[in-house]
ROTIDO-617300 format. One record per atom (N, C-alpha, C): residue number from 1; x, y, z. Coordinates in nm, 2 decimals, decimal comma. Layout:
N
  num       X       Y       Z
  NUM       X       Y       Z
...
This chain:
150
  num       X       Y       Z
    1    1,13   21,50    4,51
    1    1,17   21,55    4,33
    1    1,35   21,55    4,45
    2    1,41   21,54    4,37
    2    1,58   21,60    4,40
    2    1,57   21,71    4,28
    3    1,64   21,81    4,37
    3    1,63   21,88    4,27
    3    1,82   21,94    4,28
    4    1,86   22,01    4,21
    4    2,06   22,05    4,20
    4    2,01   22,23    4,15
    5    2,13   22,26    4,11
    5    2,15   22,39    4,07
    5    2,13   22,40    3,96
    6    2,12   22,37    3,80
    6    2,04   22,34    3,69
    6    1,91   22,33    3,70
    7    1,85   22,29    3,78
    7    1,71   22,21    3,80
    7    1,71   22,11    3,83
    8    1,60   22,02    3,77
    8    1,59   21,86    3,82
    8    1,69   21,80    3,80
    9    1,71   21,70    3,88
    9    1,81   21,57    3,87
    9    1,77   21,47    3,75
   10    1,89   21,43    3,72
   10    1,89   21,25    3,65
   10    1,78   21,20    3,70
   11    1,84   21,17    3,81
   11    1,72   21,06    3,92
   11    1,59   21,09    3,96
   12    1,53   21,18    3,89
   12    1,43   21,22    3,95
   12    1,33   21,13    3,98
   13    1,25   21,08    4,09
   13    1,17   21,00    4,11
   13    1,20   20,86    4,05
   14    1,32   20,80    4,09
   14    1,40   20,67    4,08
   14    1,39   20,60    4,19
   15    1,32   20,50    4,17
   15    1,37   20,39    4,31
   15    1,52   20,36    4,29
   16    1,54   20,33    4,48
   16    1,64   20,31    4,52
   16    1,63   20,22    4,66
   17    1,73   20,10    4,63
   17    1,69   19,98    4,71
   17    1,83   19,98    4,80
   18    1,82   19,94    4,91
   18    1,92   19,98    5,00
   18    1,93   19,77    5,12
   19    2,09   19,84    5,14
   19    2,10   19,69    5,25
   19    2,20   19,75    5,31
   20    2,21   19,68    5,45
   20    2,27   19,76    5,56
   20    2,31   19,68    5,67
   21    2,41   19,66    5,70
   21    2,51   19,57    5,76
   21    2,56   19,65    5,87
   22    2,53   19,62    5,98
   22    2,54   19,75    6,12
   22    2,62   19,66    6,19
   23    2,74   19,69    6,26
   23    2,83   19,66    6,35
   23    2,95   19,57    6,33
   24    2,97   19,54    6,20
   24    3,04   19,37    6,17
   24    3,18   19,39    6,22
   25    3,15   19,27    6,32
   25    3,30   19,27    6,39
   25    3,39   19,21    6,31
   26    3,54   19,23    6,28
   26    3,60   19,20    6,18
   26    3,75   19,21    6,24
   27    3,79   19,08    6,28
   27    3,93   19,07    6,32
   27    4,01   19,11    6,21
   28    4,15   19,21    6,23
   28    4,22   19,25    6,16
   28    4,23   19,36    6,09
   29    4,09   19,39    6,14
   29    4,07   19,53    6,07
   29    4,11   19,62    6,14
   30    4,21   19,60    6,29
   30    4,23   19,71    6,35
   30    4,42   19,74    6,30
   31    4,42   19,66    6,21
   31    4,55   19,67    6,18
   31    4,55   19,77    6,05
   32    4,46   19,81    5,99
   32    4,47   19,85    5,90
   32    4,45   20,02    5,97
   33    4,57   20,15    5,79
   33    4,58   20,26    5,89
   33    4,46   20,31    5,77
   34    4,38   20,43    5,83
   34    4,25   20,45    5,77
   34    4,29   20,53    5,58
   35    4,40   20,61    5,57
   35    4,44   20,63    5,43
   35    4,48   20,47    5,36
   36    4,53   20,41    5,42
   36    4,52   20,26    5,32
   36    4,41   20,21    5,33
   37    4,30   20,20    5,42
   37    4,14   20,12    5,40
   37    4,16   20,22    5,27
   38    4,14   20,33    5,23
   38    4,04   20,39    5,17
   38    4,12   20,37    5,00
   39    4,27   20,37    5,00
   39    4,35   20,38    4,91
   39    4,28   20,28    4,84
   40    4,29   20,13    4,91
   40    4,26   20,00    4,88
   40    4,11   20,00    4,84
   41    4,02   20,07    4,92
   41    3,88   20,08    4,83
   41    3,83   20,16    4,73
   42    3,94   20,29    4,64
   42    3,99   20,31    4,55
   42    4,03   20,21    4,43
   43    4,11   20,16    4,45
   43    4,20   20,08    4,39
   43    4,12   19,91    4,37
   44    4,04   19,89    4,42
   44    3,91   19,81    4,40
   44    3,80   19,83    4,35
   45    3,77   20,00    4,32
   45    3,64   20,03    4,28
   45    3,55   20,03    4,36
   46    3,60   20,03    4,51
   46    3,45   20,01    4,58
   46    3,41   20,16    4,63
   47    3,33   20,21    4,58
   47    3,31   20,37    4,63
   47    3,14   20,36    4,61
   48    3,14   20,51    4,65
   48    2,98   20,57    4,60
   48    2,96   20,68    4,51
   49    2,87   20,65    4,41
   49    2,85   20,81    4,30
   49    2,78   20,87    4,39
   50    2,82   20,97    4,39
   50    2,75   21,11    4,45
   50    2,65   21,16    4,31
   51    2,64   21,13    4,22
   51    2,60   21,20    4,09
   51    2,45   21,11    4,07
   52    2,49   20,98    4,07
   52    2,38   20,86    4,00
   52    2,32   20,83    4,19
   53    2,40   20,86    4,25
   53    2,38   20,86    4,40
   53    2,32   20,64    4,40
   54    2,44   20,63    4,37
   54    2,42   20,42    4,40
   54    2,60   20,36    4,41
   55    2,63   20,29    4,52
   55    2,74   20,24    4,56
   55    2,72   20,20    4,68
   56    2,86   20,18    4,75
   56    2,87   20,11    4,88
   56    2,93   20,28    4,95
   57    2,88   20,25    5,13
   57    2,95   20,38    5,16
   57    3,00   20,26    5,32
   58    3,11   20,31    5,39
   58    3,18   20,24    5,49
   58    3,13   20,37    5,63
   59    3,06   20,26    5,70
   59    3,03   20,37    5,85
   59    3,07   20,35    5,96
   60    3,16   20,42    6,00
   60    3,24   20,37    6,12
   60    3,18   20,43    6,30
   61    3,17   20,33    6,38
   61    3,08   20,40    6,49
   61    3,19   20,46    6,55
   62    3,31   20,41    6,57
   62    3,45   20,43    6,61
   62    3,55   20,45    6,47
   63    3,70   20,46    6,58
   63    3,78   20,40    6,49
   63    3,79   20,28    6,45
   64    3,91   20,25    6,32
   64    3,94   20,16    6,26
   64    3,99   20,06    6,33
   65    4,04   20,06    6,42
   65    4,16   19,99    6,57
   65    3,98   19,91    6,65
   66    3,91   20,01    6,63
   66    3,79   19,90    6,69
   66    3,74   19,77    6,64
   67    3,76   19,80    6,51
   67    3,77   19,62    6,46
   67    3,61   19,61    6,37
   68    3,55   19,77    6,42
   68    3,38   19,71    6,39
   68    3,38   19,81    6,28
   69    3,28   19,77    6,20
   69    3,25   19,84    6,08
   69    3,08   19,83    6,02
   70    2,99   19,95    5,96
   70    2,89   19,89    5,92
   70    2,97   19,93    5,77
   71    2,82   19,89    5,70
   71    2,83   19,88    5,53
   71    2,65   19,90    5,47
   72    2,68   20,01    5,40
   72    2,52   20,03    5,37
   72    2,58   20,06    5,18
   73    2,47   19,97    5,13
   73    2,48   19,95    4,97
   73    2,34   20,01    4,95
   74    2,36   20,10    4,78
   74    2,22   20,14    4,76
   74    2,26   20,16    4,59
   75    2,15   20,09    4,58
   75    2,10   20,08    4,39
   75    1,99   20,09    4,39
   76    1,95   20,04    4,23
   76    1,83   20,06    4,19
   76    1,76   19,93    4,20
   77    1,82   19,77    4,19
   77    1,78   19,66    4,20
   77    1,79   19,60    4,31
   78    1,76   19,50    4,33
   78    1,75   19,42    4,45
   78    1,94   19,35    4,41
   79    1,93   19,28    4,33
   79    2,05   19,20    4,28
   79    2,14   19,31    4,30
   80    2,18   19,40    4,25
   80    2,29   19,47    4,19
   80    2,32   19,52    4,38
   81    2,24   19,55    4,49
   81    2,25   19,55    4,58
   81    2,34   19,47    4,68
   82    2,29   19,35    4,67
   82    2,35   19,23    4,71
   82    2,46   19,22    4,70
   83    2,50   19,17    4,50
   83    2,63   19,23    4,46
   83    2,72   19,35    4,51
   84    2,71   19,39    4,54
   84    2,76   19,47    4,61
   84    2,82   19,47    4,74
   85    2,72   19,46    4,81
   85    2,77   19,37    4,95
   85    2,86   19,30    4,95
   86    2,83   19,18    4,87
   86    2,90   19,09    4,88
   86    3,01   19,17    4,79
   87    3,05   19,25    4,71
   87    3,20   19,24    4,68
   87    3,27   19,30    4,74
   88    3,18   19,43    4,88
   88    3,26   19,49    5,00
   88    3,32   19,39    5,13
   89    3,23   19,27    5,15
   89    3,24   19,24    5,26
   89    3,39   19,08    5,22
   90    3,35   19,06    5,08
   90    3,53   19,01    4,98
   90    3,60   19,07    5,00
   91    3,61   19,20    4,97
   91    3,70   19,30    4,98
   91    3,75   19,34    5,15
   92    3,67   19,31    5,26
   92    3,69   19,32    5,40
   92    3,76   19,20    5,44
   93    3,79   19,05    5,35
   93    3,81   18,94    5,39
   93    3,93   18,91    5,35
   94    3,96   19,00    5,22
   94    4,11   18,99    5,19
   94    4,18   19,11    5,22
   95    4,14   19,20    5,31
   95    4,24   19,28    5,32
   95    4,29   19,28    5,43
   96    4,14   19,22    5,50
   96    4,16   19,14    5,72
   96    4,29   19,03    5,71
   97    4,28   18,94    5,59
   97    4,35   18,87    5,64
   97    4,21   18,73    5,72
   98    4,12   18,76    5,65
   98    4,05   18,69    5,81
   98    3,96   18,55    5,68
   99    4,01   18,43    5,78
   99    3,94   18,31    5,68
   99    3,85   18,26    5,73
  100    3,72   18,30    5,67
  100    3,61   18,24    5,70
  100    3,58   18,10    5,73
  101    3,68   18,05    5,63
  101    3,64   17,85    5,64
  101    3,72   17,83    5,79
  102    3,81   17,86    5,81
  102    3,87   17,84    5,95
  102    3,84   17,91    6,10
  103    3,77   18,02    6,06
  103    3,65   18,06    6,18
  103    3,56   17,98    6,20
  104    3,51   17,94    6,35
  104    3,42   17,92    6,44
  104    3,29   17,98    6,49
  105    3,19   17,94    6,46
  105    3,14   18,03    6,59
  105    3,12   17,99    6,70
  106    3,04   18,13    6,78
  106    3,05   18,08    6,94
  106    2,91   18,13    6,91
  107    2,84   17,95    6,96
  107    2,69   17,96    6,95
  107    2,64   18,00    7,09
  108    2,70   17,99    7,23
  108    2,66   18,06    7,32
  108    2,66   18,19    7,33
  109    2,62   18,29    7,26
  109    2,59   18,42    7,27
  109    2,47   18,49    7,14
  110    2,42   18,61    7,13
  110    2,39   18,65    7,01
  110    2,46   18,72    6,89
  111    2,53   18,76    6,92
  111    2,71   18,77    6,82
  111    2,62   18,71    6,72
  112    2,65   18,79    6,51
  112    2,68   18,73    6,44
  112    2,79   18,76    6,39
  113    2,86   18,67    6,37
  113    2,98   18,68    6,34
  113    3,02   18,70    6,16
  114    3,11   18,74    6,16
  114    3,13   18,79    6,03
  114    3,16   18,68    5,91
  115    3,17   18,54    5,96
  115    3,13   18,46    5,83
  115    3,01   18,40    5,80
  116    2,95   18,40    5,89
  116    2,80   18,39    5,90
  116    2,73   18,48    5,78
  117    2,77   18,62    5,85
  117    2,70   18,75    5,74
  117    2,76   18,72    5,63
  118    2,90   18,66    5,58
  118    2,91   18,63    5,42
  118    2,87   18,53    5,39
  119    2,85   18,42    5,45
  119    2,79   18,35    5,41
  119    2,67   18,34    5,35
  120    2,56   18,42    5,43
  120    2,45   18,43    5,39
  120    2,40   18,52    5,27
  121    2,51   18,61    5,30
  121    2,52   18,72    5,13
  121    2,56   18,62    5,07
  122    2,66   18,54    5,02
  122    2,69   18,50    4,95
  122    2,54   18,39    4,90
  123    2,44   18,32    5,02
  123    2,37   18,22    4,92
  123    2,26   18,33    4,86
  124    2,21   18,43    4,92
  124    2,14   18,55    4,86
  124    2,16   18,58    4,71
  125    2,32   18,60    4,72
  125    2,35   18,63    4,63
  125    2,30   18,55    4,47
  126    2,43   18,43    4,51
  126    2,33   18,32    4,43
  126    2,19   18,31    4,38
  127    2,08   18,30    4,53
  127    1,98   18,29    4,48
  127    1,90   18,42    4,37
  128    1,96   18,55    4,37
  128    1,88   18,67    4,30
  128    1,97   18,65    4,17
  129    2,09   18,53    4,18
  129    2,12   18,55    4,06
  129    2,11   18,46    3,93
  130    2,05   18,33    4,02
  130    1,96   18,25    3,91
  130    1,89   18,30    3,82
  131    1,75   18,36    3,93
  131    1,62   18,42    3,82
  131    1,73   18,50    3,70
  132    1,83   18,59    3,69
  132    1,85   18,68    3,61
  132    1,93   18,59    3,51
  133    2,00   18,41    3,53
  133    2,06   18,36    3,44
  133    1,94   18,33    3,35
  134    1,83   18,30    3,43
  134    1,71   18,19    3,34
  134    1,66   18,34    3,29
  135    1,64   18,47    3,32
  135    1,56   18,56    3,18
  135    1,65   18,52    3,12
  136    1,81   18,53    3,12
  136    1,87   18,54    2,97
  136    1,87   18,42    2,91
  137    1,89   18,33    3,00
  137    1,80   18,24    2,86
  137    1,73   18,21    2,75
  138    1,58   18,22    2,89
  138    1,48   18,30    2,81
  138    1,49   18,37    2,74
  139    1,54   18,50    2,74
  139    1,54   18,61    2,62
  139    1,64   18,58    2,47
  140    1,75   18,45    2,51
  140    1,82   18,39    2,42
  140    1,74   18,31    2,33
  141    1,64   18,24    2,38
  141    1,58   18,12    2,30
  141    1,48   18,24    2,27
  142    1,38   18,37    2,29
  142    1,34   18,44    2,21
  142    1,39   18,49    2,08
  143    1,46   18,54    2,11
  143    1,56   18,59    1,99
  143    1,61   18,49    1,90
  144    1,62   18,36    1,93
  144    1,65   18,33    1,81
  144    1,58   18,30    1,68
  145    1,64   18,30    1,57
  145    1,57   18,33    1,45
  145    1,56   18,18    1,37
  146    1,48   18,16    1,37
  146    1,50   17,99    1,26
  146    1,51   18,01    1,12
  147    1,60   17,93    1,11
  147    1,71   17,88    0,99
  147    1,58   17,86    0,83
  148    1,64   17,96    0,72
  148    1,53   17,95    0,63
  148    1,57   17,83    0,54
  149    1,63   17,73    0,62
  149    1,67   17,60    0,48
  149    1,52   17,57    0,40
  150    1,59   17,54    0,30
  150    1,47   17,48    0,22
  150    1,53   17,36    0,15
């Protein structure tokens, strides 16, 4: 049970889902200052809501100049977590000028690069979006009222 000063919290006994990408190496991240980075996050509504305990957070093992960042996203549904992570990765791609289409992978080591991570999250997001669209279609079919024409 989560509690606060007034008593029990509004998110008592609620389930959470998270996704964590550890040590993402992004070329171009070293050129961004902390203040600028977090200002851009705010401008693009990338944040963590402390009251509802959902959103995304960036974790730094070192300074931004190392070019390595970790991301954790937390929400109440799988599809929302994946979408939030995808939004963060696309944000990083835009801000660092990293072009995943032009980047080539080095298959001679165990390192998984930013383009592969971004590609996999896009595929996962698309696969989770299809059931949502199907559910919307099914609901709209169910809610259709037949016309009363005589």
